[in-house]
C-alpha positions, 0 to 999 in steps of 0.5 A: 137058081135059088139065088135068082128066086131070092133076088126076084122076091126081093125086087118084087117086095121092094117094088110093092113097098115103093108102090104102097109108100108112094100111093099112101103118102097122103094117107100117112102124112095128111094133106099138103101143109104148104103150097101155092095156088091161083084162085079165079072167080071165072064162072063156067056153065054146065046145067048152072054156073059154077066156079072152082074153089080150093080144099086145103084138106084134099089139096084139090080144086072143086066146082062150087056150087056143084052137088057132086063135088065136096064144098071147098074151103075157099072161093074167089067170088069176085066183086064188081066195081066201076073203074072210071067208065069201065066195070072190072072185077076184083078178088074177094074171098068167101068160105062156102061152108058159111062158118068162121072165115077170114081175118086180115092180119097184115097189109104191105106195100111190097112182096118182100115185107109181106113174105117176111111177116108171113114167114114170121107169123107162127101163132094165130092170136086170140081175139081175131074177128073172122068174116065169111066174106073177105071184102076186096083182097089186094096184093101183099096182104096176109090173112088168116082163115079159120075153115068151117072145120075149125082149122087155121090157114095163113094166106099170103096174097102175092098178086091179084089181077082183074081179067076179061075172058074171050066172051067179054066176061069179067073175072079176077084171079089171086095167086097165094101161098098158104100154110095149113094147120090141119089139126086145129092148132093155132101154131103153124109148122 
């Protein structure tokens, strides 16, 4: 009987340890430092229009502008342009925190070259000129973002698309890899 209690307590402690460890991984290790996300300029209507932006610190999408959600680090505002006789929307990024911004550090003609540069880019160099608006973003670009908190992110733009919704609404999407440095260091992991 005593052995059963010891085994039961051991199983209980092991289960509690697993639950606590899995629930607190983000608290222990911080935000995801690398990943992939798709950023859209599609607007949604509630009381007013909003779109979804991404927070590197939380590894979450948030509505912007939306008073109940935190301000994201990056949004795709989209830029409307004429393509012949048709209006399309191209991807363009913005930092809603209105501080720091984006610097283009590489443009390539294919994903393999862009990925090689992205992987080899390990330290943010001094003297980059950051803008709150990125201008139009194209596939195979590598950008550095300095967030409003002063942290650095490198972005590899893998694809961009100009799209049209069911209601005829124009919007754009960009698919990106990112590496986030949450401590303000210029060196990427």
